[in-house]
C-alpha positions in Angstrom: 57.0 3.9 -28.5 60.6 3.0 -29.0 61.4 0.7 -31.8 63.1 -2.6 -30.9 66.6 -3.1 -32.2 65.8 -6.6 -33.3 63.1 -5.4 -35.7 64.2 -5.5 -39.4 64.3 -2.3 -41.3 60.8 -1.8 -42.6 60.0 -0.1 -45.9 57.0 -0.3 -48.1 59.2 -2.1 -50.7 60.4 -4.7 -48.3 57.0 -5.3 -46.8 55.0 -5.8 -49.9 57.8 -7.2 -52.1 56.7 -10.3 -54.1 59.3 -12.3 -56.0 58.5 -12.5 -59.7 61.3 -14.6 -61.1 61.0 -18.3 -61.6 64.0 -19.3 -59.5 64.1 -19.6 -55.8 67.0 -17.1 -55.5 68.0 -14.0 -57.5 70.7 -16.1 -59.1 68.6 -19.2 -59.3 70.9 -21.0 -56.8 68.7 -20.4 -53.6 67.2 -23.6 -52.2 63.5 -24.1 -51.7 63.9 -24.3 -47.9 65.9 -21.0 -47.8 63.3 -19.3 -50.0 60.4 -20.4 -47.7 62.3 -19.2 -44.6 62.8 -15.9 -46.3 59.1 -15.6 -47.2 58.1 -16.5 -43.6 60.5 -13.9 -42.3 59.0 -11.3 -44.5 55.4 -12.4 -43.6 56.2 -12.0 -39.9 57.7 -8.6 -40.5 54.5 -7.6 -42.3 52.4 -9.0 -39.5 54.5 -6.9 -37.0 53.9 -3.9 -39.1 50.2 -4.4 -39.1 50.1 -5.1 -35.4 52.1 -2.0 -34.7 49.8 0.1 -36.8 46.5 -1.2 -35.3 47.8 -1.0 -31.7 48.9 2.6 -32.1 45.6 3.6 -33.5 43.8 1.8 -30.7 46.0 3.4 -28.0 45.4 6.8 -29.5 41.6 6.2 -29.6 41.6 5.1 -25.9 43.7 8.1 -24.8 41.4 10.5 -26.6 38.4 8.9 -24.9 40.2 9.1 -21.6 40.8 12.8 -22.2 37.2 13.4 -23.1 36.0 11.8 -19.8 38.9 13.2 -17.7 40.1 9.7 -16.9 43.6 8.7 -15.8 45.7 7.1 -18.6 47.7 4.9 -16.2 46.3 1.6 -17.3 47.4 -1.4 -19.4 47.8 -0.6 -23.1 48.3 -3.9 -24.8 45.7 -4.8 -27.4 43.6 -7.2 -25.3 43.6 -4.9 -22.3 42.6 -1.9 -24.4 39.7 -3.8 -26.0 38.5 -4.8 -22.6 39.0 -1.3 -21.3 36.8 0.2 -24.1 34.1 -2.4 -23.4 34.3 -1.7 -19.6 33.8 2.0 -20.2 31.2 1.6 -23.0 27.7 3.2 -22.6 25.8 -0.2 -22.3 28.2 -1.4 -19.6 27.9 1.8 -17.7 24.1 1.7 -17.9 24.2 -1.9 -16.8 26.5 -1.1 -13.8 24.2 1.8 -12.8 21.1 -0.5 -13.0 22.9 -3.1 -10.8 23.7 -0.4 -8.2 20.1 0.9 -8.3 18.6 -2.5 -7.8 20.9 -3.1 -4.9 19.7 0.1 -3.2 16.0 -0.5 -4.0 16.1 -3.7 -2.1 15.8 -1.6 1.1 12.1 -1.1 0.3 11.5 -4.9 0.2 13.9 -6.2 2.9 12.7 -6.7 6.4 11.0 -4.5 7.6 9.4 -4.0 4.2 7.6 -0.9 3.0 4.9 -3.0 1.3 1.9 -1.4 3.1 -0.5 1.3 1.9 0.3 3.5 4.9 3.0 3.8 7.5 0.6 4.9 10.2 1.1 2.3 13.0 -2.7 2.4 13.7 -3.9 1.4 10.3 -1.0 -0.3 8.3 -1.9 -3.8 9.3 0.4 -6.7 8.6 3.4 -6.2 6.3 4.0 -8.2 3.1 7.2 -10.1 4.0 9.1 -11.8 1.3 10.4 -15.4 1.9 14.0 -15.8 3.2 16.4 -15.8 0.2 14.4 -13.7 -2.3 16.0 -10.3 -1.5 19.1 -12.0 -0.3 19.5 -13.8 -3.7 19.1 -10.6 -5.7 21.6 -8.9 -3.3 24.1 -11.7 -3.8 23.8 -11.4 -7.6 24.4 -7.6 -7.4 27.4 -8.0 -5.0 28.9 -10.7 -7.3 28.5 -8.5 -10.4 30.1 -5.6 -8.5 32.9 -7.9 -7.4 33.5 -8.8 -11.1 33.4 -5.1 -11.9 36.1 -4.4 -9.3 38.2 -7.4 -10.5 38.1 -6.1 -14.1 39.2 -2.7 -12.9 42.1 -4.2 -11.0 43.1 -6.2 -14.0 43.1 -3.1 -16.2 45.1 -0.8 -13.9 47.5 -3.5 -12.9 48.5 -4.7 -9.5 51.1 -1.9 -9.1 48.5 0.8 -9.4 45.9 -0.8 -7.2 47.3 0.4 -3.9 47.5 4.0 -5.2 43.8 4.0 -5.9 42.1 4.5 -2.5 38.6 4.1 -3.9 39.4 0.8 -5.5 40.9 -0.5 -2.2 37.9 0.7 -0.3 35.6 -1.1 -2.8 37.4 -4.3 -2.1 36.9 -3.8 1.7 33.2 -2.9 1.4 32.5 -5.9 -0.9 34.4 -8.3 1.4 32.5 -7.0 4.5 29.1 -7.1 2.6 29.7 -10.7 1.5 30.6 -11.8 5.0 27.6 -10.1 6.5 25.4 -11.7 3.8 26.7 -15.1 4.7 25.9 -14.4 8.4 22.3 -13.5 7.4 21.9 -16.7 5.4 23.5 -18.7 8.2 21.0 -17.4 10.6 18.1 -18.1 8.2 17.3 -14.4 7.8 16.5 -13.9 11.5 19.3 -11.4 11.8 17.6 -8.0 11.9 20.8 -5.9 12.2 22.3 -5.9 8.7 25.1 -3.4 8.9 26.1 -4.0 5.2 23.0 -2.0 4.2 24.5 1.2 5.7 27.6 1.0 3.5 25.7 0.3 0.2 25.7 4.0 -0.9 29.5 3.6 -1.2 28.9 2.1 -4.6 26.9 5.1 -5.7 29.8 7.4 -4.8 32.4 5.2 -6.4 30.5 5.0 -9.6 30.6 8.8 -10.2 33.8 10.9 -10.5 31.9 14.1 -9.7 30.4 12.5 -6.6 33.9 11.5 -5.4 35.1 15.0 -6.0 32.1 16.3 -4.0 32.9 13.9 -1.1 36.5 15.1 -1.1 35.2 18.7 -1.1 33.1 17.9 2.0 36.0 16.2 3.6 38.3 19.3 3.0 35.5 21.5 4.3 35.1 19.7 7.6 38.1 21.3 9.5 36.8 24.8 8.8 33.2 23.8 9.5 34.4 22.2 12.8 36.0 25.5 13.9 32.8 27.4 13.3 30.8 24.6 14.9 32.9 24.8 18.0 32.1 28.5 18.3 28.5 27.7 17.8 28.6 25.1 20.5 30.3 27.6 22.8 27.5 30.1 22.0 24.8 27.6 22.8 26.5 26.6 26.0 27.0 30.1 27.3 23.4 31.1 26.6 22.3 27.8 28.2 24.0 28.7 31.4 22.8 32.3 31.1 19.2 31.1 30.6 19.3 28.8 33.6 20.4 31.8 35.7 17.9 34.2 34.3 15.0 31.7 34.5 15.6 29.7 37.7 13.7 26.5 38.3 11.6 26.5 41.6 13.0 24.3 44.4 10.0 22.0 44.5 10.4 20.3 41.2 9.1 16.8 42.1 6.0 17.3 40.1 7.7 18.9 37.1 10.5 16.4 36.8 8.1 13.6 36.1 6.4 15.6 33.3 6.6 14.3 29.8 9.9 15.0 28.0 7.7 16.3 25.1 6.5 19.4 27.0 9.7 21.3 27.1 10.6 20.7 23.5 7.4 21.3 21.7 7.1 24.8 22.9 3.4 24.5 23.9 3.8 24.0 27.6 2.9 27.5 28.4 -0.5 27.0 27.0 -1.4 24.4 29.6 -0.2 26.4 32.7 -2.4 28.7 34.7 -0.9 32.2 35.0 -1.6 34.7 37.7 -2.1 38.3 36.8 1.1 40.3 36.9 -0.4 42.6 39.6 -0.8 39.6 41.9 2.6 37.9 41.4 5.6 38.8 39.3 7.5 35.6 39.6 5.1 33.0 38.1 5.9 33.6 34.4 9.7 33.5 35.0 9.4 30.4 37.1 7.2 28.9 34.3 9.9 29.7 31.7 12.5 27.9 33.8 10.2 25.1 34.7 9.4 24.3 31.0 12.4 25.3 29.0 15.4 25.6 31.3 14.9 22.8 33.9 18.2 21.0 33.2 21.3 21.7 31.2 20.3 19.2 28.5 16.8 20.5 28.5 17.9 24.1 28.1 20.6 23.2 25.5 18.1 21.3 23.3 15.5 24.0 23.5 18.1 26.6 22.4 19.3 24.4 19.6 15.8 24.1 18.3 15.4 27.9 18.7 18.5 28.3 16.6 16.6 26.8 13.7 13.6 29.0 14.6 11.4 25.9 14.9 10.0 26.8 18.4 10.1 30.6 18.0 8.5 32.5 19.6 6.9 29.8 21.8 10.1 29.3 23.8 10.3 33.0 25.0 6.6 33.7 25.6 6.3 32.8 29.3 9.2 35.2 30.2 8.2 37.8 27.6 4.6 38.0 29.0 6.2 38.9 32.4 8.7 41.5 31.2 9.4 42.8 27.7 13.1 43.1 28.3 13.4 39.3 28.5 12.9 39.3 24.7 16.4 40.8 24.4 17.9 37.5 25.6 16.3 35.5 22.9 16.8 38.2 20.2 20.5 38.4 21.0 20.8 34.6 20.9 19.2 34.4 17.4 21.1 37.4 16.0 24.4 35.8 16.9 23.5 32.1 16.3 21.1 32.2 13.3 22.2 35.3 11.4 25.9 35.3 12.1 27.1 31.7 12.7 24.7 30.1 10.2 25.7 32.5 7.5 29.3 31.9 8.4 28.8 28.2 7.7 27.7 29.2 4.2 30.7 31.5 3.7 33.1 28.8 4.8 31.6 26.1 2.7 31.3 28.4 -0.4 34.9 29.4 0.0 36.1 25.8 0.3 33.7 24.7 -2.5 35.3 27.2 -4.9 38.8 26.5 -3.7 38.7 22.7 -3.8 36.6 22.4 -7.0 39.0 24.8 -8.7 41.9 22.6 -7.7 40.0 19.5 -8.7 39.0 20.9 -12.1 42.6 21.9 -12.6 43.6 18.2 -12.1 40.9 17.2 -14.5 42.3 19.7 -17.1 45.7 18.2 -16.6 44.3 14.7 -17.2 42.7 15.9 -20.4 45.9 17.5 -21.7 47.9 14.4 -20.8 45.5 12.1 -22.6 45.6 14.3 -25.8 49.4 14.6 -25.7 49.8 10.8 -25.1 47.6 10.2 -28.2 49.7 12.6 -30.2 53.0 11.0 -29.2 51.7 7.5 -29.9 50.5 8.5 -33.4 53.7 10.4 -34.1 55.7 7.3 -33.2 53.4 5.2 -35.3 53.9 7.5 -38.4 57.7 7.3 -37.9 57.6 3.5 -37.7 55.5 3.1 -40.8 57.5 5.9 -42.6 54.4 8.0 -43.1 56.5 10.8 -41.5 60.1 11.3 -42.5 61.2 12.8 -39.2 59.9 13.5 -35.6 59.4 17.1 -36.5 56.9 16.2 -39.2 54.2 15.6 -36.5 51.1 13.4 -37.1 49.5 13.1 -40.6 46.0 14.3 -40.8 44.9 11.1 -42.5 46.2 9.3 -39.4 44.1 11.6 -37.2 41.1 10.8 -39.3 41.6 7.1 -38.7 41.5 7.8 -34.9 38.4 10.0 -35.3 36.5 7.3 -37.2 36.9 4.9 -34.3 36.8 7.1 -31.2 33.6 7.4 -29.2 32.6 11.0 -28.9 29.4 13.0 -29.4 28.4 13.4 -33.0 28.6 17.2 -32.9 32.2 17.0 -31.5 33.3 14.5 -34.1 31.7 16.6 -36.9 33.4 19.8 -35.6 36.8 18.0 -35.5 36.3 16.5 -38.9 35.5 20.0 -40.4 38.5 21.5 -38.7 40.8 18.8 -40.2 39.2 19.2 -43.7 39.8 23.0 -43.4 43.4 22.4 -42.6 43.8 20.1 -45.6 42.2 22.7 -47.8 45.0 25.1 -46.7 47.6 22.6 -47.8 48.3 21.3 -44.3 49.0 17.6 -44.3 50.2 17.0 -40.7 49.6 18.4 -37.2 52.2 19.5 -34.7 51.6 19.1 -31.0 49.9 22.5 -30.4 47.8 22.0 -33.6 46.8 18.5 -32.5 45.8 19.8 -29.1 43.9 22.8 -30.6 42.0 20.4 -32.8 40.9 18.1 -29.9 40.1 21.1 -27.7 36.8 20.9 -29.4 36.1 18.1 -26.9 35.9 20.7 -24.2 33.0 22.6 -25.8 29.7 21.9 -24.0 27.8 23.6 -26.8 28.4 24.8 -30.3 27.6 28.2 -31.8 24.4 28.1 -33.7 24.6 30.5 -36.7 21.5 32.6 -36.9 19.9 32.3 -40.3 19.5 35.6 -42.2 16.0 37.0 -42.8 15.2 37.0 -46.5 13.9 40.6 -47.0 11.2 41.0 -49.5 11.5 43.4 -52.4 8.2 45.1 -51.8 8.9 48.1 -49.5 5.6 47.7 -47.6 6.1 44.0 -46.9 9.7 44.7 -46.0 8.6 47.2 -43.4 6.2 44.7 -42.0 9.0 42.2 -41.8 11.1 44.8 -39.9 8.3 45.4 -37.4 7.9 41.6 -36.7 11.6 41.1 -36.5 12.0 43.9 -33.9 12.0 43.0 -30.3 9.1 45.3 -29.7 6.8 42.8 -31.4 7.8 40.2 -28.9 7.2 42.6 -26.0 3.8 43.4 -27.3 3.0 39.7 -27.5 4.2 39.3 -23.9 1.8 42.1 -22.8 -1.1 40.4 -24.6 -0.2 37.0 -22.9 0.0 38.7 -19.5 -3.4 40.5 -20.1 -4.9 37.1 -21.1 -3.8 35.6 -17.8 -5.1 38.6 -15.8 -8.5 38.2 -17.6 -8.6 34.5 -16.6 -7.8 35.4 -13.0 -10.6 38.0 -12.9 -13.2 35.6 -14.4 -12.2 32.7 -12.1 -12.4 35.0 -9.1 -15.8 36.4 -10.0 -17.6 33.6 -11.9 -15.7 30.4 -11.1 -18.6 27.9 -11.6 -20.0 29.5 -14.7 -16.5 30.0 -16.3 -15.7 26.3 -16.1 -19.1 24.7 -16.6 -20.6 26.7 -19.4 -19.7 26.5 -23.1 -20.7 30.2 -23.7 -19.1 31.8 -20.6 -17.3 35.1 -20.8 -14.1 33.3 -20.1 -14.5 31.1 -23.2 -15.3 34.1 -25.3 -12.2 35.9 -24.1 -10.0 32.9 -24.6 -11.4 32.4 -28.1 -10.4 36.0 -29.1 -6.9 35.6 -27.6 -6.3 32.2 -29.3 -7.2 33.8 -32.6 -4.6 36.5 -31.9 -1.9 33.9 -30.9 -2.6 32.0 -34.2 -2.3 35.3 -36.2 0.9 36.3 -34.3 2.7 33.0 -34.9 1.6 32.9 -38.6 3.0 36.4 -39.2 6.2 35.4 -37.5 6.8 32.3 -39.7 5.9 34.3 -42.9 8.1 37.3 -42.1 11.1 35.6 -40.6 11.1 32.3 -42.6 11.0 28.8 -41.1 14.7 28.5 -40.4 15.0 31.8 -38.6 11.7 31.1 -36.7 12.9 27.7 -35.3 16.4 29.1 -34.5 15.0 30.6 -31.3 13.8 27.9 -29.0 11.2 30.1 -27.4 9.5 30.5 -30.8 9.2 26.7 -30.9 7.7 26.8 -27.4 5.2 29.5 -28.5 4.4 27.6 -31.7 3.7 24.3 -29.9 1.5 25.8 -27.3 -0.4 27.8 -29.9 -1.0 24.6 -32.0 -2.4 22.8 -29.0 -4.6 25.7 -28.1 -5.9 25.9 -31.6 -6.6 22.1 -31.7 -8.5 22.3 -28.4 -10.5 25.3 -29.5 -11.4 23.6 -32.8 -12.5 20.6 -30.8 -14.6 22.8 -28.5 -16.2 24.7 -31.4 -17.0 21.4 -33.2 -18.7 19.9 -30.1 -20.3 23.0 -28.5 -20.4 25.6 -31.2 -18.9 29.1 -31.3 -18.8 30.7 -27.8 -20.0 34.0 -29.3 -23.5 32.6 -29.9 -25.8 31.8 -26.9 -27.6 29.1 -28.9 -27.0 25.6 -27.8 -25.3 26.5 -24.5 -24.1 23.4 -22.6 -23.6 23.1 -18.9 -21.9 20.7 -16.5 -20.3 18.2 -18.9 -17.1 16.5 -17.9 -15.6 16.8 -21.4 -16.4 20.6 -21.5 -15.0 21.0 -18.0 -11.7 19.3 -18.9 -11.4 21.1 -22.2 -11.8 24.5 -20.5 -9.3 23.6 -17.8 -6.7 22.4 -20.3 -7.1 25.6 -22.5 -6.6 27.8 -19.5 -3.6 25.9 -18.2 -1.9 26.1 -21.6 -2.6 29.9 -21.7 -0.9 30.3 -18.3 2.0 28.0 -19.4 2.4 30.2 -22.4 3.2 33.1 -20.1 6.6 31.6 -19.6 7.5 33.2 -22.9 8.4 36.4 -20.9 11.3 34.6 -19.2 14.0 35.2 -22.0 13.1 38.9 -22.3 13.9 39.7 -18.7 17.6 39.3 -17.9 17.4 38.5 -14.2 14.5 36.1 -14.8 16.3 34.4 -17.7 19.5 33.9 -15.7 17.6 32.5 -12.7 15.7 30.1 -15.0 19.0 29.0 -16.7 20.6 28.6 -13.3 17.8 26.3 -12.2 18.2 24.2 -15.4 21.9 23.9 -14.7 21.3 22.9 -11.2 19.0 20.1 -12.3 21.5 18.9 -14.8 24.3 19.0 -12.3 22.2 17.1 -9.7 23.8 13.8 -10.6 26.7 14.6 -8.3 25.1 16.8 -5.6 21.8 15.0 -5.6 23.7 11.8 -5.3 25.2 13.0 -2.1 21.8 13.6 -0.7 20.7 10.1 -1.7 23.8 8.7 0.0 23.2 10.5 3.4 19.4 9.8 3.3 20.0 6.1 2.6 22.6 5.6 5.3 20.8 7.6 7.9 17.5 5.9 7.1 19.0 2.4 7.5 20.8 3.5 10.7 17.5 5.0 12.0 15.7 1.7 11.4 18.4 -0.1 13.3 18.0 2.2 16.3 14.4 3.3 16.4 12.5 0.4 14.8 9.2 -0.2 16.7 10.1 2.1 19.6 7.0 4.2 18.9 3.8 2.4 19.9 0.2 3.6 19.8 -1.1 4.2 23.3 -4.5 5.6 24.5 -4.4 8.9 26.3 -4.6 8.9 30.1 -7.4 11.3 30.5 -10.5 12.7 28.8 -11.6 16.2 28.1 -15.2 16.9 27.5 -15.8 13.2 26.9 -13.1 12.9 24.2 -9.7 11.4 24.3 -6.9 14.0 24.8 -3.1 14.1 24.6 -0.8 16.9 25.8 -1.0 19.8 23.4 1.7 19.9 20.7 3.0 16.4 21.3 3.7 13.7 18.8 0.5 11.9 19.8 -1.8 15.0 19.8 -0.6 16.0 16.4 -1.1 12.4 15.1 2.4 12.0 13.7 1.9 8.2 14.0 2.8 7.8 10.3 6.2 9.4 10.9 8.3 6.6 12.2 11.4 4.5 11.5 9.5 1.2 11.2 10.4 0.8 7.5 12.7 2.4 4.9 10.1 4.5 3.1 8.8 5.9 6.4 12.3 6.7 7.6 13.0 8.7 4.5 10.0 10.9 5.2 11.0 11.4 8.8 14.5 12.5 7.8 12.9 14.9 5.2 10.7 16.4 7.9 13.7 16.8 10.3 15.8 18.4 7.5 13.0 21.0 6.9 13.4 21.6 10.7 9.8 22.8 11.0 8.4 21.0 14.1 11.5 18.8 14.3 11.5 19.3 18.0 8.4 17.1 18.2 10.5 14.1 16.8 13.3 14.9 19.2 10.9 14.8 22.2 9.0 11.7 21.0 12.1 9.5 20.5 13.8 10.8 23.6 10.8 9.7 25.6 10.4 6.4 23.8 14.0 5.4 23.9 16.5 7.7 25.6 17.8 11.2 25.5 20.9 9.8 23.7 18.7 9.7 20.7 19.2 13.4 20.4 22.7 12.7 19.0 21.2 10.9 15.9 18.9 13.8 15.0 21.5 16.5 15.7 24.1 14.8 13.5 21.5 14.4 10.8 20.7 18.1 11.0 24.4 19.0 10.9 25.2 16.8 7.9 22.0 17.5 5.8 21.3 21.2 6.6 24.6 22.7 7.6 26.9 20.9 5.1 25.1 19.3 2.1 22.4 21.9 1.6 24.9 24.7 2.1 26.9 23.0 -0.7 23.8 23.2 -2.9 23.6 26.9 -2.1 27.3 27.4 -3.0 26.7 25.7 -6.3 23.7 28.0 -7.0 25.6 31.1 -6.1 28.6 30.2 -8.3 26.5 29.2 -11.2 24.4 32.4 -11.0 27.5 34.7 -10.8 29.1 32.9 -13.8 26.0 33.3 -15.9 25.4 36.9 -14.9 29.0 37.9 -15.8 29.0 36.0 -19.0 25.6 37.5 -20.0 26.8 41.0 -19.2 30.0 40.5 -21.3 28.1 39.2 -24.3 25.4 41.9 -24.1 28.2 44.5 -24.1 29.7 42.9 -27.3 26.3 42.8 -29.0 25.0 46.2 -28.0 26.0 47.9 -31.3 24.2 45.4 -33.5 21.2 46.6 -35.4 18.7 44.1 -34.3 20.5 42.6 -31.4 19.2 39.5 -29.7 15.5 39.2 -29.0 16.3 37.3 -25.9 19.0 36.4 -23.5 18.7 32.7 -24.0 20.9 32.7 -27.1 23.9 33.8 -25.0 23.2 31.4 -22.2 23.6 27.6 -22.3 24.0 24.7 -20.0 27.2 24.9 -17.9 28.7 21.8 -16.4 30.9 22.0 -13.3 34.0 21.8 -15.5 32.8 24.7 -17.7 31.9 26.8 -14.6 35.5 26.8 -13.4 37.2 26.7 -16.9 37.9 30.5 -17.1 39.7 30.4 -13.8 42.0 27.5 -14.6 45.6 27.7 -15.6 47.0 25.9 -18.6 49.4 23.1 -17.5 52.9 23.6 -18.6 54.4 21.3 -21.2 57.0 20.0 -18.7 54.3 18.9 -16.3 52.4 17.1 -19.0 55.5 15.3 -20.2 56.4 14.4 -16.7 53.0 12.9 -16.2 53.3 10.8 -19.3 56.8 9.6 -18.4 55.6 8.6 -15.0 53.2 6.1 -16.6 54.9 2.7 -16.3 52.7 1.3 -19.0 53.7 3.9 -21.6 57.4 4.1 -22.6 57.9 7.1 -24.8 60.8 9.4 -25.6 59.3 12.8 -25.7 61.1 16.0 -26.5 59.6 19.4 -25.6 58.4 21.4 -28.6 
């Protein structure tokens, strides 16, 4: 920061000077009042010095924390604002904010209509537990007010000028205002208002609370134009085949009886089962007429049947009437599926994957720029501080390492990162480096980027005895692990054979062949792990995580086997055989489960399997953003479904009897007893949306709600299918593909580098580690130029710095 011209020249001598003479002035002629004014002036100068020093350190700390979290540094930087800023972004406050948002969303299970029943089946659920008016509304008000305070604090921190530039912040104000108004309407109507639109927009707070979720939403938004173009082609494909189908399978002129049939028949794909067909030799037109009568009666009827066929949910039911008449009619349906399902649906994936990579690369590039800007801003603030306090003699001197250590002591970073930076600084000081230039400062804090740190493999302490040393080499060789994998696999095969041939005896007898086999294998496992620890040493043994996995499962197996022997005796002796005890049954089951779990040890020794397992782990760890999007769409569509379809499905008795029992039309909602799948409460709506997303038998829901309400209900289910299956799930697939490709390439490179080592890696897991989204795209990112970084800092109205390019 620029130094004020009104500030007095500050030197250590002038700041800490204390008068030692007895007189008030140097010549003894200075008055007492003049002396006191002089002391007060020097005290204020010292105070300004201390304030400048503390504020600079605090600013640097916040900028480094912003860089670590990819946050924008355009916020207030006075001392009070920075303290509030750190509190606002502290871990306890973030957890509290997340809890508030979760509580707000969980209210949907307790609000009218509540999910407080044992079953959602409309035949058996009985009366719901309904909370008194004001209970959920009171909790909701507290949550909304807390979120309002949260937004107000954020507005205060970024300043009024920056608020309008932050669209998410403006949107939060709009959503909160609308929610509070809707809440007041509910209270004003004594909770009799059943249409609560504010519940649909609640997931906005989930998105706004996560930077990655906001990036994902923007990615989806950028993808929509390209998806819309493919969707238009798909709609044209459906429409053309709809018209073609109506021409190929004409409906008979006398349709009075058929038009009154249940809407459910033509969508469930089971109508052909209930029709009487004449032999082909007698009439060749009946099957084709039946096809048109059931599946191609009207344009909307044909279109919906083909849309369901596109998801293969009614295949081959929809083509059977025509196919039974003439095998060539199958070409119509095969062609439709080849173009629609295997071309257009895969084209959706290609478009979304391409946009996913493109947008996320751009987004991660912006995140990298924010990180560089934060680190550079911290450097400039500290450099200015060192000049002000005369720790540095000139701007070219950079930032003193001791000053950087002051920042490091106060900054909130993972312990491993802080330790790595501290070690780097100490190493520089050892090499007689007392200060850091810009690039050195950035290089030092680039350790923030590291998602994982290299673990140094401890050396094996080779024994002097040649025989024992040879045994060590055998155990350290990867072949020893491969042999252990074969033994574990053979153990599981033996369990499978015993359970297949002697299931009851294997689990209910303490002296069964299965128990004898497991006893022998557990002895081997104990011997194997003991040899490993003795030969490799404890540090080398625990270095590989799969050794820890092996060791823990072996310990549990040994403990259970000791318990079994103590209670029932050795399985090798037939004396004292015990049958049908619950404790024995549980012990045998747990032992066999642990043995099968232990088979997972083969994963790190097979490259493809190891990468797939690591990809799944990464996917789970990255679900915070992508899983959050699923939660958002599920929540909003479930609430919307409740508003539209609540209580439209009612239990009705069938109109006829067959063989003395009640009967419904085959394949319908009622005949399949889907009564528990409804939109009568939030939990039930979630399950219905899941069933539709899976698309198996989703035509049954389409037919049931079209009959109960209107055929316009198709729009709700089609939009849900498009959003969940075509867009969001394809985004998941894109993430999996990208993650897998990155890991495979990285593993191949590292294996190539390590191929010439004597022992090599015993597994692929040491070269693979968790990859965040930022790390996935890091290798493809371009380093921002210095001019761009400086321009970003100078555009910050809160931070006035004179920066010169290095």
